[in-house]
C-alpha positions as CSV (number, residue, x, y, z in Angstrom):
1,X,-19.1,-12.9,324.1
2,X,-16.6,-15.5,325.1
3,X,-13.2,-14.4,323.8
4,X,-12.1,-18.1,323.4
5,X,-15.2,-19.3,321.7
6,X,-13.5,-19.9,318.3
7,X,-10.3,-21.4,319.4
8,X,-9.4,-24.3,317.0
9,X,-12.1,-23.2,314.4
10,X,-11.2,-22.1,310.9
11,X,-13.0,-19.2,309.3
12,X,-12.9,-18.7,305.5
13,X,-13.6,-15.2,304.4
14,X,-14.2,-14.4,300.7
15,X,-13.8,-10.9,299.1
16,X,-11.3,-10.5,301.9
17,X,-10.0,-7.1,300.9
18,X,-13.3,-5.4,301.6
19,X,-13.5,-3.4,304.9
20,X,-16.4,-5.5,306.2
21,X,-14.5,-8.7,305.5
22,X,-11.4,-7.4,307.3
23,X,-13.6,-6.5,310.3
24,X,-15.0,-10.0,310.5
25,X,-11.5,-11.4,310.2
26,X,-10.2,-9.3,313.0
27,X,-13.3,-10.0,315.2
28,X,-13.0,-13.8,314.7
29,X,-9.2,-13.9,315.0
30,X,-9.3,-12.1,318.3
31,X,-11.6,-14.9,319.5
32,X,-9.2,-17.6,318.6
33,X,-10.1,-18.6,315.1
34,X,-7.7,-19.5,312.3
35,X,-8.3,-17.1,309.4
36,X,-8.4,-17.9,305.7
37,X,-8.7,-14.8,303.5
38,X,-9.7,-15.4,299.9
39,X,-9.7,-12.7,297.2
40,X,-8.9,-12.3,293.5
41,X,-5.6,-10.4,294.1
42,X,-2.9,-11.7,296.3
43,X,-1.1,-8.3,296.3
44,X,-4.3,-6.5,297.6
45,X,-4.7,-9.2,300.2
46,X,-1.2,-8.6,301.5
47,X,-1.7,-4.9,301.5
48,X,-5.0,-5.2,303.3
49,X,-3.6,-7.2,306.2
50,X,-0.4,-5.2,306.5
51,X,-1.6,-3.3,309.6
52,X,-3.4,-6.3,311.2
53,X,-1.4,-8.2,313.9
54,X,-2.2,-11.7,312.8
55,X,0.2,-14.5,313.5
56,X,1.3,-16.3,310.4
57,X,0.5,-19.8,311.7
58,X,-3.1,-18.8,312.1
59,X,-3.5,-17.0,308.8
60,X,-3.7,-18.2,305.2
61,X,-4.0,-16.0,302.2
62,X,-5.5,-17.6,299.0
63,X,-5.8,-15.9,295.6
64,X,-8.8,-17.4,293.9
65,X,-11.9,-16.6,291.8
66,X,-14.9,-18.4,293.3
67,X,-16.8,-17.9,290.0
68,X,-14.7,-20.6,288.5
69,X,-16.1,-24.2,288.8
70,X,-14.2,-26.2,291.3
71,X,-12.5,-23.2,293.0
72,X,-14.2,-23.8,296.3
73,X,-13.0,-27.4,296.4
74,X,-9.5,-26.3,295.7
75,X,-9.7,-23.7,298.5
76,X,-10.9,-26.4,300.9
77,X,-8.1,-28.7,299.9
78,X,-5.5,-25.9,300.3
79,X,-6.9,-25.0,303.8
80,X,-6.8,-28.7,304.9
81,X,-3.2,-29.0,303.8
82,X,-1.9,-25.7,305.1
83,X,-3.6,-25.7,308.5
84,X,-3.3,-29.4,309.1
85,X,-7.0,-30.0,309.4
């Protein structure tokens, strides 16, 4: 697979503290993507990425519950604003 395939793309990963989600985040980050990790608990998010070597300018952590109406729209707005999309 081309290691630069995802440069300039933004990947939003929900339930981001789960091991599978973190593997997807690492895989796509290494291929150039900006990563947005969404989970219910900001503290768990920070702990989960502690050992990952992600640059802050390509990473956004969002605490949100997607079961709430309108949460997805708020996430997209936050991503656009934070990553200058």
